[in-house]
N, C-alpha and C positions, 0 to 999 in steps of 0.2 A: 325815896327810890331814885336811882341814877337813871339819867336819860341816855339812851343809846343813840349813837350816830348811825342813822339808817344807811349811810353810804359806806361806812367803814366795814360793815359785815354783809356778807351775802351767803345765805344758807349756812350760817355758822362759821364761815371762813373769812379770814382777813383778805381784803382785796390786794392782789399782787400784780406786778407788771407795769407796762407803760401804756399810755394812751396812744392812739394813732397819730395825734398831733405831735407828741414828743418824738416818736419814731421818725416822722417826716422831717422834723426840724434837724435831727441828727443826720439823716440821710442828705439833706440839703447842705449842711456844713461839710460833710465828707466829700460831697460832689464839688463844692467850691475849692476845697483844699486840693483835691485831685486835679482839677483844672489848672490851678496855679502851678502845681508841680510839673504837670505835663507841658505847659507853656515854657517853663524854664528849661526843661530837658530838651525840647525841640530847638530852642535858641542855642543851647550849648552844642548840640549835635551839628548844626549848621556852621557855627564858628569853628568847631574842630575840623570839619570837612574843608572849609576855606583854608585853614592853616595847613592841613595835610596837602592840599592841592598846591599851595604856594611852595611847600617843601619839595614836592615832586617837580615843580617847574624850576626851582633852583637847581635841582639835580640835573635836569635836562639842560639848563643853561651852562652848567659846569661841563657837561659832556660835550656840548657844542663848542665851548671854548677849548677843550682838549683837542677836538677834531681840527679846529682852526690852527692850533699850535702845530699839529702834525702836518696839515696840508697847506697852510698858508692863507686859507680863506674859509669862511663858513660854507657848509654844503648848501647848494641852491635848493629851493623848494617853493616854487611859485603856486602850487596847488594846495598847500596847507598840510601835506603829509610829511612825516619824518623820513630822512634818507635811511637806507638799510644799515649804514655804518653805525648809526646811533643806537640801533637795537642790540649791537654787540657790547655796548657800554652800559646801557640801562635796561632794567627788566621790563618796565611798563611805561607806556606813554598815555595812560588814562588818568583822568582826575578822580577825585574821591567819590564822584557820583557815577563813575563808570563810563563817562564820555571821553572821546579822544581829545587830547590837547592838540591844537593846531599850531603848526610851525610854518612861518612864512619868512623866506630869505630870498631876495632882499626884502626888508621891511617895506610894505606897500606905501608907507608914508614917511620916507626917510628924511625929507626936508622938515617935516613937522615935528617928528620925534627924535631924529638924529641917530637911530640905531641901525645896525646891520641886519638884525632879524627881530622877530616878535613871536612870543608864545602866547596863545590865547586859549583859555578854558571858558566854556559856556556858563560856568557857575551853577548855582543851585537850581535855576529854572531849566537848564539844559538847552537853552536857546542862545544862539550867537547874536551879536549886535543888540544886546539889552544892557541896562545899567549894572546888572550884577556880574557881568563878565569879569574874569580875572586876567589881567594883561601883564606880562613881564617882558621888559626890554632890557638889554644890557646897557650899562651906563656908557655914555659917549666917552670915547678914548681921548685923552688929552694929547694935543699935537706936540 
């Protein structure tokens, strides 16, 4: 007589399905993969926003250079806001996080940096005077 495996049958049916441990292991693996994918996407998003902000700041720099060519000097702005004339050239003066890009002319530190103006974005954290600020200055002109 053959011996039956008492765990293989239950009320005449073959045992089917997964144990709770197997299901939990699969869920943990899916969670780990999801966390890795999320972290990579967040990093890509920030890099894309930094790149978009630098592009916007380059456009603003070109617009300011155009105004300088027309007027003979960069428009003054000691309080950080853009002059009205710039808004007729560019559509937006905000960075990729929706914060205003600051424009100072003359540059508050001309001796140190040597530029006639400076453009500053608060960067990802939205706070000025932090290490993640994005700063653009025109290259010093050769005499």
